[in-house]
N, C-alpha and C positions, 0 to 999 in steps of 0.2 A: 503494500500501500503507501501511494506516494501522494504526500501535499502539495498542491501546486497554488499559485497564486489567481485569487479572486479576479476574474473579467479577464484573465491570460490565456488565453489558446494555444497558444503554441508546444505547450508538453501535449496536448491532446491533438495531435496532427489528426491520425486516421480517423477520429470521432468526427470533427471541423471537418474533415474533407467529405465524408459522406453525408454530412448534413448539407454541402454545398452541394452535392450529385441531386443529391434529392429535391431540394430546392428548384434545382435547376429546370428539374423533371416536372415536377410539379408546377411550375409557372406556365413551362409549355404546355402542359395538360390543360390547363385552366384556361388559357388563351385562345388557345386551339379550339376548344370548346363552345368557345363564347361564354361562359356560366360568370355568375356575378362573387365580387370577390369574398363574399361570407359565407362562401360555400369551401377557403382553403382549408378547415380541418379537413375534412374530405378528402382534398383532392392529395392533399399529403399524405394521409394512409394506402389511397390505391397508388401512388407514385411509388412508396414502398412495399407495396405488396407486387406490383409489376417490377422494380430490381429485384426482386430477392427472387425470382425467378426467371431475371434473364442472363444467359452467358454473360461471364467475363474473359476477359483475355488472359488477368494474374490464376485466373484459377482452371486454367488452359480448357478455357471455352465449356467452363460447367458451372450451372448456376449457383449460387449461396446458397440454396434449400436441397439441393448434388449433392453440395460437400459435406452440408448435416446430416444429412442420412445418412453417407456413407461414412460419416465421423460415428455415427451414433451405432452404427453396426460392428464397427471395428473397437467398440469399445462396452460389447457387449450386451448391448439394446437389441430386441427382439426386433428387426425391422425389416420388412421384407425388400428384396429386391427393386419390386415392382412398383415401387415408393421412387426409384432413383432421380426420375426425370420428372419433373412439373407436370402436371393436370396443365395445359393450356387450352382445353376445350369449353373452358367456362369463360373464355376472355370475348368482353366486344368491345366495341371502337369507345372510348373514352367522352362522354358528353350526349351518347346518341338516343334519339327517343326510346323511350320503355313505356309499353302500357303496363303496369302493376294491376295483376285484379284485386277488385275493392275487398274490404274485409267483411260485409257483410253479404258477396257472393261466396264466398271461404268459407263462411259461418253455418251458412245456409241457413240465412234470419228473412223474416219476410219472403218467403218464396213468389205470394202473387206481386207483390210491387216492384219487385225487383226484374220481372220480365219483361219489362217495357223501361227498366230505367238504364243508365249505362253501366256496364260490368269492370270498365278500369276508369283507372285514372290516367292525365299525361303525363310524364315524368320522363326526368334524365339522369342515367345512368350515370352514380358520382363515385360509387366504391362497389369492393368485392368483398367479402368474407367467406373463405370457406372455398367451398367448389360450388355449391347450387344456390347460396344467399347472395344478392346482392345488394348494395345501397342504393337508393333511387331517390332522388330529387322531385317533388310535385312542386310545381308551385305555385295553384291554386290554395295548396293546404298550406304552403310556407313551411313544411315539415321534410325532413327525408324519412323515410320507413323502409324498412329490414325488409324484404322477402324473398321467396322464391318462386312464384308465381308470376312472371311475365315474360314478354315479349321482347323483343328488341326492333326497331327499324334503322338500320347501320349508316343509311343514306340520307337521317336528315338531323341536324343538331339544330341546338338552342338558340332561337334568333330574338336578342331580346326589344328590337324596334316592335314587335307582332306579338309577342308571347303576353297573355295575360297574369299580372301578378297583382299581390295585393299593393297598397299605397304606399306601404311605409316597408325602408328593405329590413330587414332582417339583423336585429345585432345579436344575437345569439337564436340558433336553432336547435329544434328537438329531434330528437334521434326515438321513433317510436318503436 
């Protein structure tokens, strides 16, 4: 254990460098998707998720996730070789339009009324959680929801000029 001075990032070079990599990746993702600035925590988490699944030259073109599972196996942990390569089948274009199922449809509430009401929200992909759970920002609700029942349209993205949003920007958002 080594003590470092307050506000001096030099002794902690690797962590500072990885933070810089995540910062540039998150900023590029958020700007290319036209997402509002208040969604930065979701963008940073998504950038880290993608960063851990991206191969690096320093790792002989293996991802950090691959290196970690191999390390676990070599150190006596029971990890199958099937988990070596990260599963990328759940990745979609960041910020693409998403249609998550409404809670009333999922819970089978009020069957008669739901026959003529909309079945989905209009949202945008802002994050990943595991292999089949997505974080979807729903501008009309001003929240980020977690769901697995969602369809994606990777050809459409958020347009701040035409999209319906609440009057006041979010200071902090809720994760449902």
